[in-house]
N, CA, C and O atoms as a GROMACS GRO file, in nm:
protein
  520
    1MET      N    1   0.086  -0.116   0.000
    1MET     CA    2   0.000   0.000   0.000
    1MET      C    3   0.091   0.123   0.000
    1MET      O    4   0.192   0.126   0.070
    2ARG      N    5   0.054   0.222  -0.078
    2ARG     CA    6   0.136   0.343  -0.090
    2ARG      C    7   0.053   0.465  -0.054
    2ARG      O    8  -0.056   0.486  -0.109
    3TYR      N    9   0.105   0.546   0.039
    3TYR     CA   10   0.036   0.666   0.084
    3TYR      C   11   0.114   0.790   0.040
    3TYR      O   12   0.237   0.792   0.048
    4PRO      N   13   0.042   0.893  -0.006
    4PRO     CA   14   0.110   1.018  -0.037
    4PRO      C   15   0.148   1.091   0.091
    4PRO      O   16   0.079   1.082   0.193
    5ILE      N   17   0.259   1.163   0.084
    5ILE     CA   18   0.304   1.243   0.199
    5ILE      C   19   0.332   1.385   0.154
    5ILE      O   20   0.364   1.410   0.038
    6ALA      N   21   0.319   1.477   0.248
    6ALA     CA   22   0.357   1.616   0.226
    6ALA      C   23   0.477   1.645   0.315
    6ALA      O   24   0.476   1.615   0.435
    7ILE      N   25   0.580   1.703   0.256
    7ILE     CA   26   0.705   1.727   0.327
    7ILE      C   27   0.730   1.876   0.335
    7ILE      O   28   0.742   1.944   0.233
    8GLU      N   29   0.738   1.926   0.457
    8GLU     CA   30   0.772   2.066   0.477
    8GLU      C   31   0.924   2.078   0.471
    8GLU      O   32   0.994   2.015   0.550
    9PRO      N   33   0.976   2.157   0.378
    9PRO     CA   34   1.120   2.164   0.362
    9PRO      C   35   1.192   2.207   0.489
    9PRO      O   36   1.145   2.294   0.562
   10GLY      N   37   1.306   2.145   0.512
   10GLY     CA   38   1.388   2.180   0.627
   10GLY      C   39   1.476   2.299   0.596
   10GLY      O   40   1.487   2.343   0.482
   11THR      N   41   1.536   2.350   0.700
   11THR     CA   42   1.630   2.461   0.686
   11THR      C   43   1.757   2.426   0.764
   11THR      O   44   1.769   2.315   0.817
   12ALA      N   45   1.850   2.519   0.771
   12ALA     CA   46   1.973   2.495   0.845
   12ALA      C   47   1.945   2.476   0.994
   12ALA      O   48   2.025   2.416   1.065
   13THR      N   49   1.832   2.529   1.041
   13THR     CA   50   1.801   2.520   1.185
   13THR      C   51   1.675   2.439   1.216
   13THR      O   52   1.641   2.422   1.333
   14ALA      N   53   1.605   2.391   1.113
   14ALA     CA   54   1.481   2.316   1.136
   14ALA      C   55   1.481   2.188   1.052
   14ALA      O   56   1.529   2.186   0.939
   15ALA      N   57   1.426   2.082   1.110
   15ALA     CA   58   1.418   1.954   1.042
   15ALA      C   59   1.310   1.956   0.934
   15ALA      O   60   1.225   2.045   0.930
   16PHE      N   61   1.316   1.856   0.846
   16PHE     CA   62   1.209   1.835   0.750
   16PHE      C   63   1.090   1.778   0.827
   16PHE      O   64   1.105   1.686   0.907
   17GLY      N   65   0.972   1.832   0.802
   17GLY     CA   66   0.850   1.779   0.864
   17GLY      C   67   0.770   1.702   0.760
   17GLY      O   68   0.762   1.743   0.645
   18VAL      N   69   0.712   1.590   0.800
   18VAL     CA   70   0.635   1.507   0.708
   18VAL      C   71   0.498   1.480   0.767
   18VAL      O   72   0.485   1.448   0.885
   19VAL      N   73   0.394   1.493   0.684
   19VAL     CA   74   0.257   1.465   0.723
   19VAL      C   75   0.203   1.358   0.629
   19VAL      O   76   0.228   1.360   0.508
   20VAL      N   77   0.128   1.263   0.686
   20VAL     CA   78   0.057   1.163   0.604
   20VAL      C   79  -0.091   1.203   0.613
   20VAL      O   80  -0.161   1.157   0.703
   21PRO      N   81  -0.138   1.286   0.521
   21PRO     CA   82  -0.273   1.343   0.532
   21PRO      C   83  -0.386   1.241   0.542
   21PRO      O   84  -0.489   1.269   0.605
   22ASP      N   85  -0.371   1.124   0.482
   22ASP     CA   86  -0.477   1.024   0.488
   22ASP      C   87  -0.488   0.955   0.624
   22ASP      O   88  -0.587   0.889   0.652
   23LEU      N   89  -0.385   0.972   0.707
   23LEU     CA   90  -0.384   0.910   0.840
   23LEU      C   91  -0.382   1.023   0.943
   23LEU      O   92  -0.274   1.067   0.982
   24PRO      N   93  -0.497   1.070   0.987
   24PRO     CA   94  -0.506   1.188   1.074
   24PRO      C   95  -0.415   1.180   1.196
   24PRO      O   96  -0.418   1.084   1.273
   25GLY      N   97  -0.334   1.284   1.211
   25GLY     CA   98  -0.242   1.290   1.325
   25GLY      C   99  -0.111   1.218   1.302
   25GLY      O  100  -0.027   1.215   1.391
   26CYS      N  101  -0.092   1.160   1.185
   26CYS     CA  102   0.031   1.087   1.155
   26CYS      C  103   0.132   1.183   1.094
   26CYS      O  104   0.110   1.240   0.987
   27PHE      N  105   0.244   1.200   1.163
   27PHE     CA  106   0.348   1.291   1.115
   27PHE      C  107   0.483   1.245   1.165
   27PHE      O  108   0.492   1.160   1.254
   28SER      N  109   0.588   1.300   1.108
   28SER     CA  110   0.724   1.268   1.151
   28SER      C  111   0.815   1.382   1.109
   28SER      O  112   0.770   1.482   1.053
   29ALA      N  113   0.942   1.364   1.136
   29ALA     CA  114   1.041   1.464   1.098
   29ALA      C  115   1.176   1.395   1.084
   29ALA      O  116   1.193   1.280   1.125
   30GLY      N  117   1.270   1.466   1.026
   30GLY     CA  118   1.406   1.415   1.013
   30GLY      C  119   1.500   1.526   0.974
   30GLY      O  120   1.459   1.623   0.910
   31ASP      N  121   1.625   1.512   1.012
   31ASP     CA  122   1.725   1.614   0.979
   31ASP      C  123   1.759   1.615   0.830
   31ASP      O  124   1.798   1.719   0.776
   32THR      N  125   1.742   1.500   0.764
   32THR     CA  126   1.762   1.493   0.619
   32THR      C  127   1.630   1.449   0.556
   32THR      O  128   1.542   1.398   0.624
   33LEU      N  129   1.620   1.470   0.427
   33LEU     CA  130   1.498   1.430   0.356
   33LEU      C  131   1.480   1.278   0.364
   33LEU      O  132   1.370   1.229   0.387
   34GLU      N  133   1.588   1.204   0.345
   34GLU     CA  134   1.581   1.058   0.351
   34GLU      C  135   1.536   1.011   0.489
   34GLU      O  136   1.454   0.920   0.501
   35GLU      N  137   1.591   1.073   0.593
   35GLU     CA  138   1.554   1.038   0.730
   35GLU      C  139   1.407   1.070   0.756
   35GLU      O  140   1.337   0.991   0.820
   36ALA      N  141   1.362   1.182   0.709
   36ALA     CA  142   1.222   1.223   0.730
   36ALA      C  143   1.127   1.125   0.662
   36ALA      O  144   1.023   1.091   0.719
   37ILE      N  145   1.160   1.080   0.542
   37ILE     CA  146   1.074   0.985   0.472
   37ILE      C  147   1.074   0.850   0.543
   37ILE      O  148   0.969   0.788   0.558
   38ALA      N  149   1.192   0.804   0.586
   38ALA     CA  150   1.199   0.676   0.659
   38ALA      C  151   1.118   0.684   0.788
   38ALA      O  152   1.050   0.588   0.824
   39HIS      N  153   1.126   0.796   0.858
   39HIS     CA  154   1.048   0.813   0.981
   39HIS      C  155   0.898   0.817   0.951
   39HIS      O  156   0.818   0.770   1.031
   40ALA      N  157   0.860   0.872   0.836
   40ALA     CA  158   0.719   0.875   0.798
   40ALA      C  159   0.668   0.734   0.775
   40ALA      O  160   0.555   0.703   0.813
   41GLU      N  161   0.748   0.648   0.714
   41GLU     CA  162   0.707   0.508   0.694
   41GLU      C  163   0.686   0.439   0.828
   41GLU      O  164   0.590   0.364   0.845
   42GLU      N  165   0.777   0.462   0.923
   42GLU     CA  166   0.764   0.403   1.056
   42GLU      C  167   0.640   0.457   1.128
   42GLU      O  168   0.567   0.382   1.192
   43ALA      N  169   0.616   0.588   1.116
   43ALA     CA  170   0.500   0.650   1.181
   43ALA      C  171   0.370   0.596   1.123
   43ALA      O  172   0.274   0.571   1.196
   44ALA      N  173   0.366   0.578   0.991
   44ALA     CA  174   0.245   0.526   0.927
   44ALA      C  175   0.219   0.382   0.973
   44ALA      O  176   0.104   0.346   1.000
   45ALA      N  177   0.323   0.301   0.981
   45ALA     CA  178   0.306   0.163   1.027
   45ALA      C  179   0.254   0.160   1.170
   45ALA      O  180   0.165   0.082   1.202
   46ALA      N  181   0.308   0.245   1.256
   46ALA     CA  182   0.263   0.251   1.396
   46ALA      C  183   0.119   0.302   1.404
   46ALA      O  184   0.040   0.251   1.483
   47TRP      N  185   0.084   0.400   1.322
   47TRP     CA  186  -0.052   0.455   1.320
   47TRP      C  187  -0.150   0.347   1.279
   47TRP      O  188  -0.254   0.331   1.342
   48ILE      N  189  -0.118   0.273   1.174
   48ILE     CA  190  -0.207   0.168   1.126
   48ILE      C  191  -0.223   0.059   1.232
   48ILE      O  192  -0.334   0.014   1.259
   49ASP      N  193  -0.113   0.017   1.292
   49ASP     CA  194  -0.119  -0.086   1.396
   49ASP      C  195  -0.207  -0.041   1.512
   49ASP      O  196  -0.293  -0.117   1.558
   50ALA      N  197  -0.187   0.081   1.559
   50ALA     CA  198  -0.267   0.132   1.671
   50ALA      C  199  -0.414   0.146   1.634
   50ALA      O  200  -0.501   0.117   1.716
   51THR      N  201  -0.442   0.188   1.513
   51THR     CA  202  -0.580   0.205   1.468
   51THR      C  203  -0.650   0.070   1.458
   51THR      O  204  -0.766   0.058   1.497
   52LEU      N  205  -0.581  -0.030   1.406
   52LEU     CA  206  -0.640  -0.164   1.398
   52LEU      C  207  -0.671  -0.219   1.537
   52LEU      O  208  -0.771  -0.288   1.556
   53ASP      N  209  -0.584  -0.187   1.634
   53ASP     CA  210  -0.608  -0.233   1.772
   53ASP      C  211  -0.736  -0.176   1.830
   53ASP      O  212  -0.797  -0.237   1.918
   54THR      N  213  -0.777  -0.058   1.782
   54THR     CA  214  -0.902   0.002   1.831
   54THR      C  215  -1.024  -0.048   1.756
   54THR      O  216  -1.137  -0.020   1.795
   55GLY      N  217  -1.001  -0.122   1.647
   55GLY     CA  218  -1.112  -0.172   1.567
   55GLY      C  219  -1.159  -0.076   1.459
   55GLY      O  220  -1.256  -0.103   1.390
   56ALA      N  221  -1.090   0.036   1.445
   56ALA     CA  222  -1.129   0.135   1.343
   56ALA      C  223  -1.080   0.093   1.205
   56ALA      O  224  -0.990   0.009   1.192
   57ASP      N  225  -1.139   0.152   1.103
   57ASP     CA  226  -1.100   0.124   0.966
   57ASP      C  227  -0.978   0.206   0.926
   57ASP      O  228  -0.956   0.316   0.978
   58ILE      N  229  -0.901   0.152   0.836
   58ILE     CA  230  -0.782   0.220   0.784
   58ILE      C  231  -0.823   0.291   0.655
   58ILE      O  232  -0.875   0.228   0.563
   59PRO      N  233  -0.801   0.424   0.648
   59PRO     CA  234  -0.839   0.497   0.526
   59PRO      C  235  -0.758   0.450   0.405
   59PRO      O  236  -0.641   0.413   0.417
   60GLN      N  237  -0.822   0.452   0.291
   60GLN     CA  238  -0.753   0.422   0.166
   60GLN      C  239  -0.667   0.543   0.128
   60GLN      O  240  -0.702   0.656   0.160
   61PRO      N  241  -0.557   0.518   0.061
   61PRO     CA  242  -0.473   0.631   0.018
   61PRO      C  243  -0.545   0.718  -0.083
   61PRO      O  244  -0.618   0.669  -0.170
   62SER      N  245  -0.524   0.847  -0.072
   62SER     CA  246  -0.580   0.938  -0.171
   62SER      C  247  -0.481   0.953  -0.286
   62SER      O  248  -0.369   0.902  -0.281
   63ARG      N  249  -0.523   1.022  -0.388
   63ARG     CA  250  -0.436   1.044  -0.503
   63ARG      C  251  -0.338   1.157  -0.472
   63ARG      O  252  -0.373   1.256  -0.408
   64LEU      N  253  -0.217   1.141  -0.518
   64LEU     CA  254  -0.113   1.243  -0.497
   64LEU      C  255  -0.156   1.377  -0.555
   64LEU      O  256  -0.123   1.482  -0.500
   65GLU      N  257  -0.228   1.374  -0.666
   65GLU     CA  258  -0.272   1.498  -0.730
   65GLU      C  259  -0.365   1.578  -0.638
   65GLU      O  260  -0.362   1.701  -0.638
   66ALA      N  261  -0.448   1.507  -0.562
   66ALA     CA  262  -0.539   1.576  -0.469
   66ALA      C  263  -0.461   1.645  -0.360
   66ALA      O  264  -0.495   1.756  -0.319
   67LEU      N  265  -0.357   1.582  -0.312
   67LEU     CA  266  -0.272   1.642  -0.208
   67LEU      C  267  -0.200   1.765  -0.263
   67LEU      O  268  -0.192   1.868  -0.196
   68ARG      N  269  -0.148   1.754  -0.382
   68ARG     CA  270  -0.076   1.866  -0.442
   68ARG      C  271  -0.167   1.986  -0.466
   68ARG      O  272  -0.120   2.099  -0.465
   69ALA      N  273  -0.296   1.962  -0.487
   69ALA     CA  274  -0.391   2.071  -0.513
   69ALA      C  275  -0.439   2.138  -0.385
   69ALA      O  276  -0.504   2.242  -0.390
   70ASN      N  277  -0.408   2.080  -0.270
   70ASN     CA  278  -0.453   2.135  -0.142
   70ASN      C  279  -0.370   2.259  -0.107
   70ASN      O  280  -0.248   2.248  -0.091
   71PRO      N  281  -0.433   2.376  -0.094
   71PRO     CA  282  -0.358   2.499  -0.065
   71PRO      C  283  -0.288   2.497   0.071
   71PRO      O  284  -0.195   2.575   0.093
   72ALA      N  285  -0.329   2.410   0.162
   72ALA     CA  286  -0.262   2.401   0.292
   72ALA      C  287  -0.118   2.355   0.278
   72ALA      O  288  -0.036   2.375   0.368
   73TYR      N  289  -0.086   2.292   0.165
   73TYR     CA  290   0.049   2.240   0.145
   73TYR      C  291   0.126   2.317   0.038
   73TYR      O  292   0.218   2.263  -0.024
   74ALA      N  293   0.089   2.442   0.016
   74ALA     CA  294   0.161   2.525  -0.080
   74ALA      C  295   0.307   2.539  -0.036
   74ALA      O  296   0.334   2.572   0.079
   75GLY      N  297   0.399   2.514  -0.127
   75GLY     CA  298   0.541   2.526  -0.097
   75GLY      C  299   0.603   2.399  -0.039
   75GLY      O  300   0.723   2.395  -0.012
   76TRP      N  301   0.523   2.297  -0.019
   76TRP     CA  302   0.574   2.171   0.035
   76TRP      C  303   0.619   2.080  -0.079
   76TRP      O  304   0.584   2.102  -0.196
   77ILE      N  305   0.696   1.979  -0.045
   77ILE     CA  306   0.740   1.876  -0.139
   77ILE      C  307   0.646   1.757  -0.120
   77ILE      O  308   0.593   1.736  -0.011
   78PHE      N  309   0.626   1.679  -0.225
   78PHE     CA  310   0.536   1.564  -0.214
   78PHE      C  311   0.608   1.435  -0.249
   78PHE      O  312   0.703   1.434  -0.327
   79GLY      N  313   0.561   1.330  -0.190
   79GLY     CA  314   0.621   1.200  -0.216
   79GLY      C  315   0.523   1.089  -0.183
   79GLY      O  316   0.406   1.113  -0.152
   80ILE      N  317   0.574   0.968  -0.189
   80ILE     CA  318   0.495   0.849  -0.161
   80ILE      C  319   0.575   0.762  -0.065
   80ILE      O  320   0.696   0.747  -0.080
   81ILE      N  321   0.507   0.705   0.033
   81ILE     CA  322   0.571   0.606   0.120
   81ILE      C  323   0.502   0.472   0.100
   81ILE      O  324   0.385   0.465   0.064
   82ALA      N  325   0.577   0.367   0.123
   82ALA     CA  326   0.522   0.232   0.114
   82ALA      C  327   0.492   0.181   0.254
   82ALA      O  328   0.573   0.194   0.345
   83VAL      N  329   0.374   0.122   0.268
   83VAL     CA  330   0.334   0.061   0.394
   83VAL      C  331   0.314  -0.088   0.366
   83VAL      O  332   0.239  -0.125   0.275
   84ASP      N  333   0.380  -0.171   0.442
   84ASP     CA  334   0.373  -0.316   0.423
   84ASP      C  335   0.229  -0.363   0.438
   84ASP      O  336   0.170  -0.345   0.545
   85PRO      N  337   0.171  -0.422   0.334
   85PRO     CA  338   0.032  -0.466   0.342
   85PRO      C  339   0.007  -0.572   0.449
   85PRO      O  340  -0.107  -0.589   0.492
   86SER      N  341   0.111  -0.643   0.491
   86SER     CA  342   0.091  -0.744   0.596
   86SER      C  343   0.048  -0.680   0.728
   86SER      O  344  -0.003  -0.749   0.816
   87LEU      N  345   0.070  -0.548   0.743
   87LEU     CA  346   0.024  -0.479   0.864
   87LEU      C  347  -0.128  -0.483   0.877
   87LEU      O  348  -0.181  -0.472   0.987
   88LEU      N  349  -0.196  -0.500   0.764
   88LEU     CA  350  -0.341  -0.501   0.764
   88LEU      C  351  -0.398  -0.643   0.780
   88LEU      O  352  -0.520  -0.660   0.784
   89ASP      N  353  -0.312  -0.741   0.789
   89ASP     CA  354  -0.353  -0.881   0.794
   89ASP      C  355  -0.379  -0.926   0.937
   89ASP      O  356  -0.287  -0.940   1.016
   90ASP      N  357  -0.506  -0.947   0.969
   90ASP     CA  358  -0.543  -0.995   1.102
   90ASP      C  359  -0.580  -1.143   1.101
   90ASP      O  360  -0.642  -1.193   1.195
   91SER      N  361  -0.541  -1.214   0.993
   91SER     CA  362  -0.572  -1.356   0.989
   91SER      C  363  -0.489  -1.430   1.095
   91SER      O  364  -0.378  -1.389   1.130
   92THR      N  365  -0.544  -1.538   1.143
   92THR     CA  366  -0.481  -1.617   1.247
   92THR      C  367  -0.375  -1.707   1.186
   92THR      O  368  -0.394  -1.765   1.079
   93GLU      N  369  -0.263  -1.718   1.256
   93GLU     CA  370  -0.155  -1.804   1.211
   93GLU      C  371  -0.107  -1.888   1.328
   93GLU      O  372  -0.080  -1.836   1.436
   94ARG      N  373  -0.096  -2.017   1.305
   94ARG     CA  374  -0.048  -2.107   1.409
   94ARG      C  375   0.104  -2.098   1.415
   94ARG      O  376   0.172  -2.105   1.312
   95VAL      N  377   0.157  -2.082   1.535
   95VAL     CA  378   0.302  -2.075   1.553
   95VAL      C  379   0.346  -2.175   1.659
   95VAL      O  380   0.266  -2.217   1.743
   96ASN      N  381   0.468  -2.213   1.655
   96ASN     CA  382   0.526  -2.304   1.752
   96ASN      C  383   0.635  -2.228   1.826
   96ASN      O  384   0.727  -2.176   1.764
   97ILE      N  385   0.625  -2.222   1.958
   97ILE     CA  386   0.727  -2.155   2.038
   97ILE      C  387   0.787  -2.256   2.135
   97ILE      O  388   0.723  -2.355   2.171
   98THR      N  389   0.908  -2.232   2.176
   98THR     CA  390   0.976  -2.318   2.270
   98THR      C  391   1.005  -2.240   2.396
   98THR      O  392   1.069  -2.135   2.393
   99LEU      N  393   0.956  -2.292   2.508
   99LEU     CA  394   0.977  -2.229   2.638
   99LEU      C  395   1.016  -2.336   2.740
   99LEU      O  396   0.977  -2.452   2.726
  100PRO      N  397   1.092  -2.298   2.840
  100PRO     CA  398   1.117  -2.393   2.949
  100PRO      C  399   0.985  -2.430   3.016
  100PRO      O  400   0.895  -2.346   3.026
  101ARG      N  401   0.972  -2.553   3.062
  101ARG     CA  402   0.847  -2.598   3.124
  101ARG      C  403   0.804  -2.509   3.241
  101ARG      O  404   0.686  -2.479   3.256
  102ARG      N  405   0.900  -2.467   3.322
  102ARG     CA  406   0.864  -2.383   3.437
  102ARG      C  407   0.801  -2.251   3.391
  102ARG      O  408   0.710  -2.200   3.455
  103VAL      N  409   0.850  -2.197   3.279
  103VAL     CA  410   0.794  -2.073   3.225
  103VAL      C  411   0.656  -2.100   3.167
  103VAL      O  412   0.563  -2.021   3.185
  104LEU      N  413   0.642  -2.212   3.097
  104LEU     CA  414   0.514  -2.248   3.038
  104LEU      C  415   0.408  -2.269   3.146
  104LEU      O  416   0.294  -2.225   3.130
  105ARG      N  417   0.443  -2.334   3.254
  105ARG     CA  418   0.347  -2.353   3.365
  105ARG      C  419   0.305  -2.218   3.424
  105ARG      O  420   0.188  -2.196   3.454
  106ARG      N  421   0.401  -2.130   3.440
  106ARG     CA  422   0.370  -1.997   3.494
  106ARG      C  423   0.279  -1.920   3.397
  106ARG      O  424   0.185  -1.853   3.439
  107LEU      N  425   0.309  -1.929   3.268
  107LEU     CA  426   0.228  -1.863   3.166
  107LEU      C  427   0.085  -1.916   3.168
  107LEU      O  428  -0.010  -1.839   3.166
  108ASP      N  429   0.070  -2.048   3.172
  108ASP     CA  430  -0.064  -2.108   3.173
  108ASP      C  431  -0.141  -2.070   3.299
  108ASP      O  432  -0.262  -2.045   3.293
  109ALA      N  433  -0.073  -2.065   3.412
  109ALA     CA  434  -0.140  -2.027   3.538
  109ALA      C  435  -0.190  -1.883   3.530
  109ALA      O  436  -0.301  -1.854   3.574
  110ARG      N  437  -0.109  -1.795   3.477
  110ARG     CA  438  -0.151  -1.655   3.465
  110ARG      C  439  -0.266  -1.640   3.366
  110ARG      O  440  -0.357  -1.560   3.387
  111ALA      N  441  -0.261  -1.716   3.257
  111ALA     CA  442  -0.370  -1.711   3.159
  111ALA      C  443  -0.500  -1.760   3.221
  111ALA      O  444  -0.604  -1.697   3.204
  112ARG      N  445  -0.495  -1.872   3.293
  112ARG     CA  446  -0.616  -1.924   3.360
  112ARG      C  447  -0.670  -1.822   3.460
  112ARG      O  448  -0.791  -1.799   3.465
  113ALA      N  449  -0.582  -1.762   3.538
  113ALA     CA  450  -0.625  -1.663   3.638
  113ALA      C  451  -0.693  -1.543   3.572
  113ALA      O  452  -0.781  -1.480   3.630
  114ALA      N  453  -0.651  -1.512   3.450
  114ALA     CA  454  -0.710  -1.400   3.377
  114ALA      C  455  -0.834  -1.444   3.298
  114ALA      O  456  -0.900  -1.362   3.234
  115GLY      N  457  -0.864  -1.575   3.301
  115GLY     CA  458  -0.979  -1.626   3.228
  115GLY      C  459  -0.955  -1.629   3.078
  115GLY      O  460  -1.049  -1.615   2.999
  116GLU      N  461  -0.830  -1.648   3.037
  116GLU     CA  462  -0.795  -1.644   2.895
  116GLU      C  463  -0.725  -1.773   2.854
  116GLU      O  464  -0.678  -1.850   2.938
  117THR      N  465  -0.719  -1.795   2.726
  117THR     CA  466  -0.637  -1.903   2.674
  117THR      C  467  -0.492  -1.858   2.672
  117THR      O  468  -0.463  -1.739   2.687
  118ARG      N  469  -0.402  -1.952   2.654
  118ARG     CA  470  -0.260  -1.918   2.645
  118ARG      C  471  -0.237  -1.820   2.531
  118ARG      O  472  -0.169  -1.718   2.547
  119SER      N  473  -0.294  -1.850   2.415
  119SER     CA  474  -0.275  -1.764   2.298
  119SER      C  475  -0.334  -1.625   2.321
  119SER      O  476  -0.271  -1.524   2.289
  120GLY      N  477  -0.455  -1.621   2.377
  120GLY     CA  478  -0.518  -1.492   2.404
  120GLY      C  479  -0.440  -1.409   2.503
  120GLY      O  480  -0.428  -1.287   2.489
  121PHE      N  481  -0.385  -1.476   2.605
  121PHE     CA  482  -0.306  -1.407   2.707
  121PHE      C  483  -0.179  -1.347   2.646
  121PHE      O  484  -0.145  -1.232   2.673
  122ILE      N  485  -0.109  -1.426   2.564
  122ILE     CA  486   0.013  -1.378   2.500
  122ILE      C  487  -0.019  -1.260   2.406
  122ILE      O  488   0.052  -1.160   2.404
  123ALA      N  489  -0.126  -1.274   2.329
  123ALA     CA  490  -0.164  -1.167   2.236
  123ALA      C  491  -0.197  -1.038   2.311
  123ALA      O  492  -0.154  -0.930   2.271
  124ARG      N  493  -0.272  -1.049   2.420
  124ARG     CA  494  -0.307  -0.930   2.498
  124ARG      C  495  -0.183  -0.862   2.553
  124ARG      O  496  -0.172  -0.739   2.548
  125LEU      N  497  -0.090  -0.940   2.604
  125LEU     CA  498   0.034  -0.883   2.657
  125LEU      C  499   0.114  -0.813   2.547
  125LEU      O  500   0.169  -0.705   2.568
  126ALA      N  501   0.120  -0.876   2.431
  126ALA     CA  502   0.195  -0.817   2.321
  126ALA      C  503   0.134  -0.688   2.273
  126ALA      O  504   0.206  -0.594   2.238
  127LEU      N  505   0.001  -0.680   2.271
  127LEU     CA  506  -0.066  -0.560   2.223
  127LEU      C  507  -0.072  -0.449   2.327
  127LEU      O  508  -0.097  -0.333   2.294
  128ALA      N  509  -0.049  -0.486   2.453
  128ALA     CA  510  -0.055  -0.386   2.561
  128ALA      C  511   0.060  -0.288   2.554
  128ALA      O  512   0.050  -0.177   2.607
  129GLY      N  513   0.170  -0.325   2.490
  129GLY     CA  514   0.284  -0.236   2.478
  129GLY      C  515   0.367  -0.234   2.606
  129GLY      O  516   0.347  -0.316   2.696
  130PRO      N  517   0.459  -0.139   2.612
  130PRO     CA  518   0.553  -0.135   2.725
  130PRO      C  519   0.487  -0.107   2.859
  130PRO      O  520   0.555  -0.101   2.961
   0.00000   0.00000   0.00000
């Protein structure tokens, strides 16, 4: 999936700013143009992941021409970032993990205490973040 971006040019004292207009509130910056674009790709991936966790829909990318015609971005540079389509994949996949038995027993006990399956417990912990 490819999203258009608007890049506010940097100066000797200010970083390049990047906005992903199709993903409200998604922005980044970088000291170089390359860094700013790479950060925008990371920000878009994080935005999509967080939005999916809330159950909301992910907006489709708009056309670059529409962004260029927006007067709010007069004087900005435009580009495209790639977002890995697998970020949108919520299909279930069976995995095999290896854990020491003592850790597995502790994991299962905590999952039971929470009223969850082992898989559900691990998924909840992973999605909870730091």
